[in-house]
C-alpha positions as CSV (number, residue, x, y, z in Angstrom):
1,M,2.8,-13.3,-10.6
2,R,0.7,-12.8,-7.4
3,F,-2.4,-10.5,-7.1
4,G,-3.7,-7.9,-4.8
5,L,-6.7,-5.8,-4.3
6,F,-6.0,-1.8,-4.2
7,Y,-8.3,0.0,-2.0
8,E,-8.7,3.7,-2.0
9,L,-12.5,3.8,-0.7
10,Q,-13.7,6.1,-3.5
11,L,-17.0,7.7,-2.5
12,P,-18.4,10.3,-5.4
13,R,-21.0,12.7,-4.5
14,P,-24.1,12.6,-4.0
15,W,-23.7,11.3,-0.1
16,D,-26.3,10.0,2.0
17,E,-26.1,9.6,5.9
18,E,-24.9,5.9,5.5
19,S,-22.7,6.2,2.5
20,D,-19.6,5.9,4.4
21,L,-20.8,3.1,6.4
22,R,-21.9,1.1,3.3
23,L,-18.5,1.7,1.8
24,I,-16.7,0.5,4.9
25,H,-18.6,-2.8,5.0
26,E,-19.0,-3.7,1.4
27,T,-15.1,-3.3,1.6
28,L,-14.8,-6.0,4.3
29,E,-17.1,-8.0,2.6
30,Q,-14.9,-8.1,-0.3
31,I,-11.9,-8.6,1.5
32,E,-13.4,-11.7,3.1
33,L,-14.3,-12.8,-0.3
34,A,-11.0,-12.3,-1.7
35,D,-9.5,-14.5,1.1
36,R,-11.9,-17.4,0.5
37,L,-11.0,-16.8,-3.5
38,G,-7.0,-17.2,-2.9
39,F,-6.3,-13.4,-3.7
40,D,-2.7,-13.0,-2.1
41,Y,-3.1,-9.7,-0.9
42,A,-5.7,-6.7,0.2
43,W,-3.8,-3.1,0.2
44,A,-5.4,0.1,1.9
45,V,-4.3,3.4,1.2
46,E,-3.9,6.4,3.8
47,H,-5.0,9.5,2.7
48,H,-6.5,12.5,4.2
49,F,-9.0,15.1,3.2
50,L,-9.1,13.9,-0.5
51,E,-13.2,13.9,-0.2
52,E,-14.7,11.5,-2.9
53,Y,-11.3,9.9,-4.0
54,S,-10.4,8.3,-1.2
55,H,-12.1,8.2,2.4
56,S,-9.5,5.5,3.6
57,S,-7.9,7.6,6.3
58,A,-7.6,5.1,9.1
59,P,-6.2,2.0,7.0
60,E,-5.0,0.6,10.4
61,V,-8.8,0.3,11.7
62,L,-9.8,-1.3,8.3
63,L,-7.1,-3.8,8.1
64,G,-7.5,-4.6,11.9
65,A,-11.6,-5.2,11.2
66,A,-10.2,-7.3,8.0
67,S,-7.8,-9.4,10.0
68,Q,-10.7,-11.0,12.1
69,R,-12.3,-11.9,9.1
70,T,-9.9,-13.5,6.9
71,K,-7.2,-16.4,7.5
72,Q,-4.6,-16.2,4.7
73,I,-5.0,-12.9,2.7
74,R,-1.9,-10.6,3.0
75,L,-2.7,-7.1,4.8
76,G,-1.0,-4.2,3.5
77,H,-0.6,-0.6,4.4
78,G,-0.2,1.0,0.9
79,V,1.0,2.9,2.0
80,M,1.3,4.3,5.8
81,V,2.4,8.1,5.8
82,L,5.6,8.5,8.0
83,P,6.3,11.8,8.3
84,P,6.0,12.5,12.1
85,G,3.7,15.4,11.4
86,V,1.0,12.9,10.1
87,N,2.0,9.8,12.3
88,P,4.2,10.0,15.3
89,T,6.9,7.3,14.7
90,G,6.2,5.4,17.9
91,R,2.6,5.2,17.1
92,A,3.5,3.7,13.6
93,A,5.6,1.1,15.1
94,E,2.9,0.4,18.0
95,R,-0.1,0.0,15.3
96,I,1.9,-2.2,13.1
97,G,2.9,-4.4,16.0
98,T,-0.5,-4.9,17.2
99,L,-1.7,-5.6,13.6
100,D,0.7,-8.4,12.8
101,L,-0.4,-9.9,16.1
102,L,-4.1,-9.6,15.1
103,S,-3.4,-11.4,11.9
104,R,-1.2,-13.6,13.0
105,G,1.8,-12.5,11.0
106,R,0.1,-11.3,7.7
107,V,0.9,-7.5,7.8
108,E,2.9,-5.8,4.7
109,F,4.5,-2.6,5.9
110,G,4.2,-0.1,3.2
111,T,5.2,3.5,3.8
112,G,5.4,6.8,2.2
113,E,5.9,10.4,2.2
114,S,2.5,11.9,1.0
115,S,2.7,14.6,-1.9
116,T,-0.5,16.6,-2.2
117,E,-0.6,19.7,-0.4
118,I,-4.3,19.1,0.8
119,E,-2.6,16.5,2.8
120,L,0.4,17.5,3.8
121,G,-0.9,21.3,4.5
122,G,-3.6,19.9,6.8
123,F,-1.0,18.5,9.1
124,N,1.4,21.6,8.8
125,V,4.1,19.2,7.2
126,D,6.8,21.1,5.0
127,K,6.8,19.6,1.7
128,A,10.6,20.3,1.3
129,D,11.4,18.0,4.3
130,K,8.9,15.3,3.6
131,R,11.7,12.9,2.1
132,A,14.1,13.7,5.1
133,A,11.5,13.2,7.4
134,W,10.4,9.8,5.9
135,R,13.9,8.5,5.8
136,E,14.5,9.0,9.7
137,A,10.9,7.9,10.6
138,V,11.6,4.5,8.6
139,D,15.1,4.2,10.3
140,A,13.6,4.5,13.7
141,V,10.3,2.4,13.1
142,T,12.1,-0.5,12.2
143,R,14.7,-0.1,15.0
144,M,11.7,0.1,17.4
145,M,10.6,-3.3,16.0
146,V,14.1,-5.0,16.5
147,E,15.7,-3.3,19.3
148,E,14.5,-4.3,23.0
149,P,14.6,-1.6,24.3
150,F,14.8,0.8,21.6
151,A,17.7,3.2,21.9
152,G,16.3,6.0,21.4
153,Y,16.6,8.4,18.7
154,D,17.9,12.1,18.2
155,G,17.5,13.2,14.6
156,E,15.9,16.5,12.7
157,H,12.6,15.1,12.4
158,V,12.4,12.1,14.8
159,K,13.3,12.2,18.3
160,M,12.4,10.3,20.9
161,P,14.1,8.7,24.2
162,Q,15.2,5.5,25.0
163,R,11.7,3.1,25.5
164,N,10.9,-0.5,25.1
165,V,8.3,0.1,22.0
166,V,5.8,-3.2,22.6
167,P,4.3,-4.9,21.2
168,K,6.5,-6.2,18.9
169,P,5.5,-7.9,15.4
170,L,5.3,-11.5,15.0
171,Q,7.2,-11.4,11.8
172,K,10.8,-11.3,12.2
173,P,12.7,-9.1,12.0
174,H,9.9,-7.1,11.1
175,P,7.0,-7.3,8.5
176,P,8.3,-7.0,4.8
177,L,8.7,-3.1,4.0
178,W,7.3,-1.6,0.7
179,T,7.2,2.1,-0.5
180,A,5.0,3.8,-3.1
181,C,6.8,4.6,-6.3
182,S,5.0,6.9,-8.9
183,K,7.5,7.0,-11.4
184,H,10.9,5.2,-12.7
185,E,12.9,7.3,-10.4
186,T,11.4,6.5,-7.1
187,L,10.9,3.0,-8.0
188,M,14.9,3.0,-8.2
189,H,14.4,4.9,-4.9
190,A,12.4,1.8,-3.4
191,A,15.5,-0.7,-4.7
192,R,18.0,1.4,-3.0
193,H,16.4,1.1,0.0
194,G,15.7,-2.6,-0.2
195,M,12.0,-2.4,-0.2
196,G,9.4,-3.3,-2.4
197,G,8.1,-0.8,-4.8
198,L,4.3,-0.3,-5.2
199,T,3.8,1.5,-8.3
200,V,0.9,3.1,-8.0
201,S,1.3,4.8,-11.3
202,F,0.0,2.9,-14.5
203,V,2.9,1.8,-16.3
204,A,2.1,0.2,-19.8
205,S,3.4,-3.5,-20.3
206,D,6.1,-2.5,-22.9
207,Q,7.8,-0.3,-20.4
208,A,7.2,-2.7,-17.3
209,K,10.5,-4.7,-18.1
210,K,12.9,-1.9,-18.0
211,W,11.7,-0.7,-14.8
212,V,11.7,-4.0,-13.4
213,D,15.2,-4.8,-14.7
214,D,16.6,-1.6,-13.4
215,Y,15.2,-2.0,-10.3
216,Y,16.8,-5.5,-9.7
217,A,20.0,-4.3,-11.2
218,V,20.0,-1.7,-8.2
219,I,19.0,-4.4,-5.3
220,E,22.0,-6.5,-6.6
221,S,24.5,-3.6,-6.7
222,P,26.3,-1.7,-3.8
223,E,23.8,1.2,-3.8
224,C,21.2,-1.2,-2.0
225,V,21.5,-0.2,1.7
226,P,18.4,-1.5,3.3
227,A,16.0,0.8,5.6
228,G,15.3,-2.0,7.5
229,F,16.6,-5.2,8.7
230,S,15.3,-7.3,5.7
231,V,15.2,-6.7,2.2
232,N,12.1,-7.4,0.1
233,P,12.6,-7.5,-3.5
234,Q,9.5,-7.2,-5.1
235,V,7.9,-5.1,-7.9
236,A,4.1,-4.7,-7.9
237,M,2.4,-2.6,-10.6
238,T,-1.2,-1.2,-10.6
239,M,-4.5,-2.0,-13.4
240,Y,-8.0,-1.6,-13.0
241,L,-10.3,-4.9,-12.8
242,M,-13.8,-5.7,-14.2
243,C,-13.6,-8.8,-15.3
244,A,-17.0,-10.6,-17.0
245,P,-18.3,-13.2,-19.4
246,D,-18.5,-10.4,-22.4
247,V,-17.0,-7.6,-23.4
248,A,-19.8,-5.3,-23.3
249,T,-20.9,-6.1,-19.9
250,A,-16.9,-5.5,-18.7
251,R,-16.9,-2.2,-20.5
252,E,-20.4,-0.8,-19.2
253,R,-19.7,-2.0,-15.6
254,G,-16.2,-0.8,-15.7
255,L,-14.9,2.1,-18.0
256,A,-16.6,5.0,-16.9
257,D,-15.9,4.7,-13.2
258,H,-12.6,3.6,-13.8
259,R,-12.2,6.9,-15.6
260,F,-13.4,8.6,-12.6
261,F,-10.5,7.2,-10.7
262,A,-7.9,8.2,-13.0
263,R,-9.4,12.0,-13.4
264,S,-9.9,12.3,-9.9
265,L,-6.3,11.3,-9.2
266,M,-5.1,14.0,-11.6
267,Y,-7.5,16.4,-9.8
268,Y,-5.8,16.1,-6.5
269,W,-2.3,15.5,-7.7
270,G,-1.9,19.0,-9.5
271,M,-4.9,19.9,-11.5
272,G,-7.5,20.9,-9.1
273,E,-8.1,23.5,-6.2
274,L,-10.3,22.1,-3.8
275,A,-13.0,23.6,-2.0
276,P,-13.5,21.6,1.2
277,G,-17.1,20.1,1.7
278,R,-18.1,21.6,-1.5
279,T,-16.5,20.2,-4.6
280,N,-18.3,17.8,-6.7
281,L,-15.4,16.1,-8.8
282,A,-18.0,14.1,-11.4
283,R,-19.5,17.3,-12.0
284,D,-16.4,19.6,-11.8
285,L,-14.5,17.1,-14.2
286,G,-17.1,16.8,-16.7
287,L,-17.2,12.7,-15.8
288,D,-21.1,12.7,-15.3
289,L,-21.7,11.3,-18.9
290,P,-23.8,8.4,-19.9
291,K,-21.5,5.4,-19.6
292,A,-22.2,4.4,-23.3
293,V,-20.5,7.6,-24.0
294,V,-17.5,6.9,-22.1
295,D,-17.2,3.4,-23.4
296,K,-17.1,4.9,-27.0
297,S,-14.1,7.3,-26.2
298,F,-11.9,4.0,-25.5
299,P,-10.2,1.7,-27.9
300,Q,-11.8,-1.6,-28.4
301,E,-8.6,-3.2,-27.4
302,L,-7.4,-2.2,-24.0
303,D,-4.0,-2.6,-22.4
304,G,-2.2,-1.0,-19.7
305,P,-3.9,0.2,-17.0
306,Y,-7.2,-0.7,-18.3
307,G,-6.2,-4.2,-19.4
308,G,-8.1,-5.9,-16.6
309,V,-11.4,-4.8,-18.1
310,G,-12.8,-7.4,-20.3
311,T,-13.3,-11.3,-20.6
312,P,-11.0,-13.5,-18.8
313,E,-9.1,-14.7,-22.0
314,Q,-8.2,-10.8,-22.6
315,I,-7.3,-10.0,-19.1
316,K,-5.0,-13.3,-19.4
317,A,-3.4,-12.1,-22.3
318,V,-2.4,-8.8,-21.3
319,L,-1.1,-10.2,-17.9
320,R,1.3,-12.5,-19.6
321,K,3.1,-9.6,-20.7
322,Y,3.6,-8.0,-17.2
323,E,4.6,-11.4,-16.2
324,E,6.9,-11.7,-19.0
325,A,8.6,-8.3,-17.8
326,G,9.0,-9.7,-14.3
327,V,6.5,-7.9,-12.6
328,D,6.0,-9.8,-9.1
329,Q,2.3,-8.7,-8.2
330,I,-0.6,-6.7,-9.7
331,L,-2.7,-4.4,-7.7
332,M,-6.2,-4.8,-8.9
333,I,-8.4,-1.9,-8.5
334,S,-11.8,-3.0,-8.3
335,Q,-13.5,-0.4,-6.3
336,S,-13.8,2.9,-8.6
337,G,-16.3,5.4,-8.7
338,R,-19.6,4.3,-8.3
339,I,-19.3,0.7,-9.1
340,K,-21.8,-1.9,-7.4
341,H,-20.8,-4.2,-4.9
342,E,-22.4,-7.1,-6.4
343,H,-20.5,-6.2,-9.6
344,I,-17.1,-5.9,-8.0
345,C,-17.8,-9.6,-6.1
346,E,-18.9,-11.1,-9.6
347,S,-15.7,-9.7,-11.2
348,M,-13.6,-10.9,-8.5
349,E,-15.2,-14.5,-8.5
350,L,-14.6,-14.9,-12.2
351,F,-11.3,-13.5,-12.0
352,A,-10.2,-15.7,-9.4
353,R,-11.9,-19.0,-11.0
354,E,-10.7,-18.4,-14.6
355,V,-7.4,-16.1,-14.5
356,M,-5.3,-16.5,-11.5
357,P,-5.0,-20.3,-11.3
358,E,-2.7,-20.3,-14.4
359,F,-0.5,-17.5,-13.1
360,A,-0.2,-19.2,-9.5
361,E,1.1,-22.4,-11.2
362,R,4.1,-20.6,-12.4
363,H,4.7,-18.3,-9.7
364,E,6.0,-20.3,-7.1
365,R,8.9,-21.8,-9.3
366,A,9.7,-18.3,-10.4
367,E,9.9,-16.8,-7.2
368,A,12.3,-19.2,-5.6
369,A,14.5,-19.0,-8.5
370,K,14.5,-15.4,-8.1
371,M,15.2,-15.6,-4.5
372,E,18.1,-18.3,-5.0
373,R,20.0,-16.0,-7.6
374,L,19.3,-12.8,-5.2
375,A,20.5,-14.3,-2.0
376,P,24.1,-13.2,-2.0
377,A,23.0,-9.9,-3.0
378,I,20.9,-9.7,-0.3
379,E,23.4,-10.7,2.2
380,A,25.8,-8.5,1.1
381,A,23.0,-5.4,1.2
382,L,22.2,-6.4,5.0
383,A,25.8,-6.2,5.5
384,R,26.2,-2.6,4.7
385,R,23.0,-1.8,7.2
386,E,24.1,-0.4,10.5
387,P,23.1,-3.4,12.8
388,P,20.4,-3.0,15.8
389,R,21.9,-0.9,18.8
390,Q,22.3,-2.0,22.2
391,A,20.7,0.6,24.8
392,D,22.5,1.9,27.5
393,P,21.9,-0.3,30.5
394,S,22.0,2.5,33.1
395,Y,19.1,4.9,31.3
396,R,16.2,5.1,34.1
397,V,13.1,7.4,33.2
398,A,12.9,9.7,36.5
399,S,10.0,10.1,38.2
400,T,7.7,13.2,38.7
401,V,5.8,11.8,41.5
402,P,7.5,12.0,44.9
403,R,8.4,8.9,46.3
404,P,6.6,7.9,49.5
405,D,8.4,7.4,52.5
406,R,8.9,3.5,52.8
407,D,8.7,3.5,56.5
408,A,5.6,5.5,56.4
409,P,2.2,3.9,57.8
410,G,0.5,2.5,54.4
411,A,3.8,2.6,52.3
């Protein structure tokens, strides 16, 4: 099992003039530390207008900066919102190609539709159309990365004439594809498209095996028709992290702020009515409680989403359950609420030193065996995908500027 850090860039009120400045630079320091410690991935979400819950509205900029401060860690969009009203498809392809070159081939290309009215409505995207728009955009954006030149697209939501979209990514045919999954149904949707599943809901360890088994059953079935030109058979699941030498410290440093993450997530995905610029989530959700009070409301034994809050031995015991279920990666949420930067870094260092090595030892063998087993299914799936197209060689872009007379002076 591999481990990634998952960033929403949370910033609860109250704010001062340098709150966002500190948050961005502390995040970059954490990703740089994660690279040195041997974490496998750093994922950054794309959200818009979700004040306090997520200030990660330009992940391509954050990941571009991180690419220059790191050497090994994979840099993931978790996810880029692909309905063209939010991100024009050609611009998405250009940004991924550039980031893959900047990072020397370390990009993971996660995509999604978005789901909140706050975000979709802010860009005038019709919620009823977002799934169809996403499908067209994924097809088009992967073609832009492999077709030279891109043969054009005339869909309902994506329309673009023939152009050569540059730069092309370093990874061939394109960076690994993922999509966001919030429930079992959407994880199966990822499998049908040959994509890795970024399960950004919190799945208990006793449920994980069924989700994983069902995902791989679809990958190996005729249902799997890749959205891109490769198959990325991976299941990632989400867990909060606060690793400390003793239980009391882990709980005191992590539980209240991870609860802020959970409750503010629920707020934006259906519970709340945002007053832009005026909502105070901690106050409005009744979360500004003393940490000791929050701690007492949790059970003594933590599992599922809170299974990463505790000592190294406690966390290892929980992670083994996910490993046994076949989960490929755990997305660790360290930066929640108002958790202090120094506490996040201390937690990462202890987790990397005491927890990660055991799982790294087993991962390579397990991954190699899995890919060997899946090789025939992946080959069959790719055969079902329509191949890259040849562009019309006679196509020209007509000039709108009068041509000078070639025989005129100075021409």
